[in-house]
N, C-alpha and C positions, 0 to 999 in steps of 0.2 A: 504494500500500500504506500509506504513512504517513498519507495523508489519511483513509482509512477507519479507521485506528487512532485518529486524533484525534477523529473523529466518534464512535466508540465511547466513548472517554474522556469526551467532553463529555456523553454521555447517561448516564453512570454516577453522577452526583451526587458529585463530588469535594469533600472538605473540606480546606481549608488551616488547620491548627491552629497558626498563627503570626501574630504581630502585625507581622512584618517587612514594611515597605512595599516594600522591595527585592524580596523573594521574590514578593510579590503582583504587582508590576509585571512581573517577568520572566515569570511564568506567564501573565499576561493579554496583555501587549503583544508579547513575543518568541515565546513558545511558542503562544499563542492558546487556552489552556485556559479553560473556564468552570468556576467553583467557588464555593463558599460559604466565607467566612472565619469560623471559630469559634476565637478565640484560646485557646491552652492556658493552664491555670491554673498551670503550672510555669514556672519561670524559664528563659529561653532563654540559652544561652551559646555 
């Protein structure tokens, strides 16, 4: 069930609106998501 959900998410075109290298690494390496990084113009806190 989780594998089919991950396949669905990877086909959706996810955008990570963050410059955080830690978030990027977690999503790529640990979760296994494919996404595009488009940093937000707003300050992250």
